[in-house]
N, C-alpha and C positions, 0 to 999 in steps of 0.2 A: 764308106760309111759315110751316111750323111753328116754335114755339118748345124750345131746348133744355130740356132738365129738371135743374134742379139743386137740392140736397138739403143743409140746413142744420140742423145738430142742435146742442142745447145740454142736455146729456141732466142733470136734476136730482138731486139727493141725495134718497134718500128715507129717511124714518126709521118703524119701525113707529109705531102707534097708530090709533085707532077712526077717524080719517080720513087719508087717503093726499095728504100736500102736496106740490105740483109747484110751478116758478116759470114764468114767459112766459121765454121764449128773447131776453131784452131786448139780449145782448151779438149774436148775430148779426143781430137783427133789425134793430140799426142798422146791419150791414155792409150789408144787402140794401137797406134804405131809404136808404141814400144811393147804391147804387151802380144801383138803379132812376130815380135822377133824372137820368139819361143817357139820352136818349130810345134811344139806339142799343141800349144794354143791355135795358130794360126791354120794347122789342119783340122781343128777341132769345133771351131765358131766362123761364123760369114758376120758381116759388119755393115750395116746401112745407119747412115745417117740423118736428123732430124734439123732443121734451121729454121722453118718459119712455122710461125704460130695460126694455127689455122682450127676448125671448130675440132671439139677433142674425139666426137666421132669420125670424122674424117683422118683425125691422125690413127688409130684405134682400126679402122677399117685397111690399111695398108700394112699392119703388123701380121706376120704369118708365123703361130705357131712359135712367140717368143721364147726364149729363155732367159734372158735378162733383159731389160731397159733400165738405161742409166740415163739420168737428170743432171745436168750442170745448171745448180740454181743460183741467180743472180736477184739484184733488188728489183730488176724488170718482171722477172719469168718467174720467182719462186712460188707465187700463190696459183699462177697456170700448172708447174709443174707437178703439186701436191695435188691437183684437182685431176692433172692427167694420170698420173700413178694410183690411187684411189679407182679412177675408170677401169685401166687396166688391171687392177687386181681383182674388181668384179668380176670382169671378162673372163682372167687369164688367170686363175687363182695359182697355181702354178709357176709362174714367173716370178722371176728375181727382179725386184724395185731397187734400185740404188741410187743415192741422191748425195752428190759432192757439191763443191764451189763454196764461194764467197758467202753464201747466205745462209748455209748450213751452221745452226749455232751451236757451235763442241761447248759454251756452257752451259746454254738450256738442258740443263740432264732427262728432261719430258718429253723432248721434243721426239723420240719415237714412241712413246708411250701415248702421246696425242695421236700420231699420226702412223696408227696399226698397220695400216696397206704400205709403209717405206720397209724393208728387211735390212736395208744396210746403209747406213751415214757414211762417208769417207770423208775426214779431216784433213785439212793441210793437202800437201802435194798426192795427186791421186795417180800417178802410173803406178807403183810398187803397188798400193793397194789393191788398184784394177787387178794386176797380174796376177796377183795372191788368190783373188776372189774369184776368178774363171779356173784356177787348180785347183781352188774347193769344188767348183761346178765338178770341173773334168775328174776328179782325182778324191772329191768326196777330203781333202785338205782340213785340217781343224781349223774351226772358226776364230779360236782362240791365236792363232798360228797367222794369222792376215793383220798386216799392218796397218795401220792408221783407220782401220774402220769401226765402228759402232754398231749394236745391234744388241737382240733382246735375247738374251740366254731360256735353254728351256726350264729354269725356274722362275721366270720371269723378270731377271735381274739384268740392268743396263751392263753393260761391257763395251771400254772405249779402250781397245791396244793402240798400244804408244805407237806414233809415225815416223817414220824414217824419210830421209831425203833420200831420192836418190844420187850416189856420187856422182856421176859422170853425167851430165846434159848430154855428150855428143854419144850418146848410147840410144839415144829417143831418136829417130830416123825421124826427119820433118813431112808432116803431113802433104804439103805442097810441093817440093821438088821429086818425092818417091811415089809424087801420082793418086795417094787417096783421097783428093778429092776430084780428080779426073770426071770421075761420077754426077759429083754433083756441079759440076762446070758444066759439062752437058746437059744436063737437065733446066740449068738455068740459062741456056746459051740467045735463046729465041724469043727470052721473056722480056718486059719491060721492068724486071727487077737489078739491082746493081747489087752487084757481091762484091764487099771492102773484105780489104784481111787485117788480121792481127797476128803478129809476129814477136820473138823474144830474142836478146842478145845474151842476155842474163837474166838470171831468176834468184832474187832475195834482196834484202834491203838490211844493213846493217845500223838501221836506226831503228828510234821507238816511240813514234810520234802515236799519242796516246788515242787520235781519232784515225789509224790505219791501222789494218789487220796484213800489212805487207813483211813488219816486219820482228812481229814477236812470235815467242816459242821459234817454230824448227826453222821459220824463214828468214831467221840472222845474217847468215853469212852467206855473201855474194855469191854464186857459181857463174863463171862463164861458157858462152857456147865459144865454138870453134867459129873464127871471121869467115872461113871458106864454107860451111853452110848456108851462113845466113848470105853470103852474095849468090849460091844458087837458088835460093830463096827468091833474091830479087831479082834473076834471071824469069825465074816461074813468074812473077808478079808482070813484068814487063810483057811478056809474050804472051798473058792473058787479059792483057790490057787493063788490070787494076789500076782505079781512079784513086783510091785512099788506103794508104797504109798505118797503120796506127801499132808501133812500136811499144811492149807491154813492160816496158823494164819497167822498175821502182827510179830507177837510177844511171839514165841512158847518158853518156860522155862518163863514165866512171874512168872506162879504160879509153883515154882520150885520141890517142893515136889510133887505135881499132875503129872505135865508133869514127872519126871523121873520116876514115877510108871508106866507110860503110856510107856515108852521107856523099861521098865524093863518086862514089858507084853508082849509088840511087841515081844523081843527078845525072851522071854519064848517060843511062840510059832512059833519063827524061828527055835528053838530048836528042838521043837518037831515036828513040821509037815514040815517045811521048808519054809513057809509063813507068813505073808510077807516078801519078799527078802530084799529090800529096802527102807529106808527110807527118805526122803529128807524135810526139814523144813527149815524156817526165823527165828534167833533169835533174840531173846528181845533184843534191844538195850543196857538194862541196865544188863550188867552182876553178874553174880552169881556161887559161884565155882559149883553149882552142874550139870552146862552146861557143865564144862567138863567131868561130871560123865555121863551122857546123852551120852556124845562122847562115851567115853570110851567103856561104853554097846555097842551101834551100831558097832565103829570099830571092838571091838574083837569078834563079832556077826557077822563082813563082811555085815553090811548092813549100810554101808555107807565108803564114800573112804577118808575122812578130815575134819576137823574144820573149819567151816568160821565165822568169826569176822569182819563182814562188815564195813567199813568207807566210802566210798564215797570220803573221800578226808581228807587230816589231818592238814588242815590245818584253823585255826582259822577267816580268814575275806571269804572263801567259805564256811565255817559252818552255817556262821551268814547269810550269802545271800541267803542259800539254809534253813536255820533253822533248819538244824540237830545238833542234842547234839550228840557226841561219847564221850564215857570215853576216861580220859586224858590218859598222856603219860606212866607214871609211871605204871599205872594199866596195859595199855594193853601190858608190856612188861611184868608185872608179868605173865601175862595170860601165853603169849610165854613160860615164861620158865617153868609154870605149863604142861605144853603141851610137853613140852621139856622130863620133867620128867615121863609122862606118855608114850612117843612114841608116841604122837599124830602130826599128820602132818598140820599145821594151814596155812589157806587160809581167802585172805582178797579179796573183791571185790571194784574196783574203779568206777566212772564214769567219762567219758569228753565230751566235756569240761560241765565246770560247772560258775556259776558266780563266776568271781575274781580271776579264777584258771588260771596261765598260764602254756607254756609249761616248764617254764624253775621248777616252784612248784612240776606239775606233774611229772615230770622224776625224781627230788627230792627222793619224795616218792615211786615209784617203785624201785627203786636204793636199798632205806632205806629198803625195803620189803627184795629186791636178798638179801641184805648183812647181814640180820638176816633170812634170810632160811624162810621165808614168801611166801606162792606165790601169785603173785597177780591175779587175773582175771580182767578184764577191760569189760565196755559197752559201744557205745557211748550213750551219754544222748537221752534218746526219749520225747518224750511228749506224755502226756496222757492227754485223753479230761478234766478228773475229777479235773487234779492238780493245781496248782496255777500256776506253771510254763505255763500253756498254755494261760493264763490270757496277753492279748495281752501289757498290761502296762508293765506286770512283764518284759516281754522280752524285751520291749522298754529301759527299765530301764539297762539291760544288756547288751543292742547291741544283743543281740542271731539273729542270722539267722538259718531257719529251709528250708529242703527240704522233702518234701515227696518220700521217698525209697520201691520199692518193695521188699518185703521178698519174700524169697527163698520157693519153694516149694508151690506155692500158686494153690491151683485145682479150677477150672471150672471160678474164680474170680481172678483178679487180686488185693492181698491186699496190704498195703500201709501203713509204718509204719513213721511216722515225727521225723525226727531226726536232734539233732542239729549240725552244721557243722561249728560256729564260734559265738564269743561273742567279747564283747570289750577291754579284757584282751587275747584273743588266736584267734587268727587268722585262718584261715582254712588250710592254708600251715600248721601253727604250727602245728594241731591237725593231718593233713598228715601226718609230721614227724614222731610228739611221737607215733602214734599208728604202723607203723613201725619198728619205734625203740625197741616198747614196744614186737611187735612178732619176732623182729631179736634176744632180747635177752631171750625170752619164749624158741626159738628154739634151739638157739645153747647155751644158757646160763644153762637154768633149764632143759635142755636135755643132755646136758654136752658133745655136739659136736666141744664147742671152750672155754671152761670155765676158764681152767687152762692157755691156750695162752690170753685171756681177763686179766682174772686178773695179769698175769706176766707183760702184755702190761702197765696195770692200774699201778701198784706199781713200776716199774722201770720210766715209763715217767708222774708219778705226774696226771694222766686222770680219767676219768670216765668213765663207761660203756658206756653212749650213744655217747662217742666218740670213741670209738671200734667199736662199732657196724655203728655209722654212717661212718666210712671208709669203711668196710665190704661192704654194699650197694652198694656205691660210686663205687666202684671196681670192681664188679661182674654185675652192672645195666648197665653197659657199655661194656658186654664182652656176645655179643648174642652166642658166641660159648661154652660157660662155662655152667656146667650142674646148676648152681641155674636162670642161667638170666631167665629163662621159669615160674619160683616165683618169682621175684623180679620187671621183667618187668610189668606184669600185674596190681600191686600193689604201682607202683609210685608213681600214681595221682588218690589214691583208692577212696578219697573225692570226686573230680568229675565225676570220671567212676562209681561213686555206687559201691565197690565191697571190701568195707570196712570188709564185713561177710570172705571175705579170708584170713582175719588177726586172726580171731577170735579160740582161740584156742580150744586144744580139736580134735575131730574129723575131723575141717578143716586143720588140721594142719598133717593127717594123710600120704598125700601124700609125702612133703616134706620128713619127719624123716626115710618112708620107704625106699626112693630112695638112699639118702644122708648118710643114717645108716644101710645100709642093703643092698641090689640090685647095686647100685654101691657104696660101702664106698671106695675101695680104688680109685678111680677117682675124690672121692670128696675129700678127703686127699689130692691127689695129687693135683686138685686144689686150696684148701686151703691152701697148701706150696707156691703154688707165689705168693697169697694178703699176706702171711706172712713178704716175701720178703720186702712187703713196708710198715713194722711195727716194726716188729722185729729186732734186731742187728743179723747178720750172724751167729756170734758164735753161737748163744741158739737156732737156729731155727730146726736143729737137732731132740735137745735133749725133744722140747718142744713137738714137733710133735709125737716121738715117745711115751709121756707117754700122751701125748693126746689121742692119737688112743687105748688107752691100760685101760683108767681108766674107760671106757664104755662098760659093757655088752653086748654082740652082738652074741653070740655063742648060740646054741642050744644043746651044749655039752663042749665045753672049761670049764675048772673047773679051771684054772692056767695061769701064763704069768710069765717071765722074763724079767723084762728091766733095761737095763746096761746105765746109763748118764752118760756123761763126766761133765757134770756140771748140779747138783742139783737141777735144776728149781724147780722141784715138791716141795720140802722141802723149798725151798728160795719164792715160792710164801704163800706155808701153813704154814708154820712156821717158818720163818726167819731164815732155815737153810743155812748154808754158800754154797758158786755156787762151789763146789768140787765133786770130781766123786761120784757117788752111783749108788748103785743096789736094784731094791724092789723088791718082790715077789707080785703079783697081784692074789688072789683067786675069783675066779667066780662062782656064783650060773648059772649053763645053763638055759635059759629061758623054761617054762617050754611047755611042748608041747600041751598044750591046747590052745595056742597062734599061731594061726593059722598064723598070719602076725607079723613080728617085731615089725612094726607101733603099733599094739594091746596092744602089752605087754608094750610100750613105754608110750604110752598115757595112760593106764592102771594104770601104777605105778608112774605117776611123782610126786602125791605128797605127796611118798614116797622117791622118788629117788631111786625106786628100779633096775634103773639101774644101779647103782653106785656097787663095784665090795663088795664083803663080805668084805676085806682087802687089806689096800697096805701098806705095811711094808718094812722097809729098813732092807737089810740084808749086 
């Protein structure tokens, strides 16, 4: 008996670059891996995977009498999936179209009616639902018995069956180590496309943050996977030269000894084979000392760049509104001290705007983090369909206003994310200014272009970082002839123009860093000096400018510089020294030759502040 053909799609987000990067379709791989443990299903169906977005007709032309098409939906592929499903239904009306994943809005009762070409929607975990669905196709199992599935019945009524969690994750064979993805590996073997991987060592989240869809409803309890399974997957990643591994646990590190053993084994493989090269994960909200050991192992083996302990916000009223629990302040600072002792750079993540958050409360915590050398990484608050924050009543309570913002680099179908732009405690104009200031602090303070000047201004004038950078922005955004104008002007109203992405740290800041730090460095500091005359007393400008220019590694060959100051503005700012004459010897480690561009060196080393000289000593 010939098998029926099913196709499972998990289309990756793709970003421009020298190499195209895609991900193995882990989620749908798990679904099929579990389903085929049922002999009846394995003998009746043949499955193929799609992971790369292409022209719709090219995908459809590769289908062979499909019985079912399954689509895993995320914010970066949701509209592409819907359009593909519609076109497949037109050509193959008897093909069942099934959609699941985080972007399937289970709260939206009209979703299936609005998209009549979708036969079934899977809510929450997909393994049990998809297996039931295949048994429905094979044996005509009643639709109402299919767990966790939505459909429109013969009377036109919307049915949403209750979801169940799979009781034992170890009953799901790994799609990697069982060879399920070997065909994909061979398909992309001799191409310029890099395949990265996602896996999980546990599933579920005990927390109920309102902005997240992990811990709500059926996913509240954490289920663990056996460590042997994970170690076998790591062997597969190493053998197949996987560059990047993302561990998709909501709380990696929750099982302290187990997770440390996993990381130590991954590092051992990296030392022996060179792979996997990099590991990323989301740390458990509850901190354990082993978390720093995990970070240390990864850092020592060049498998991560920093230790991230996410906060989202530090204020109790905000945390209560979003139902988030953070560690207390003293514990947080103890962790920072432990990071410093181990030379581990520390980063934290913040969201804006959140319920109860204000402009001042957000900027207070940004300045606190900068003061304590903790790198702040911000992200605008987005609404996930499965999160409590998507509830209209919740949004009404906190005066939340949202817009649909087009995502960068969408292919073949425009994708959107719902972004919060205002609450009843933070107006749109406040959010607009706050993100501009955070961007300026990142570029000019964290990368060392203006930090000494800013610190001197704040100390002598009893001001804050936000005051200095507000003046900097206002000065140059009104000067079209200046170098900075072309970077400042496009983002002055970024919330309304939907250009907030231009303020994101990392790759999106490389252009300005390359120009002001290397290509046109002298011109930048000449223009910066004109601004200094508006905020710094005349007698300090020459010395401040001299030490500011010299305090940054900016050469591929320079190893030393002597800076003579008429007044020790550097010592005064950093060490409470008197404003007396001083001479500083500055020693540099030249930029490594493998960094083709200065901006690559700067962005790559920002957490460690590798742009800093080896030493600045008074002689």
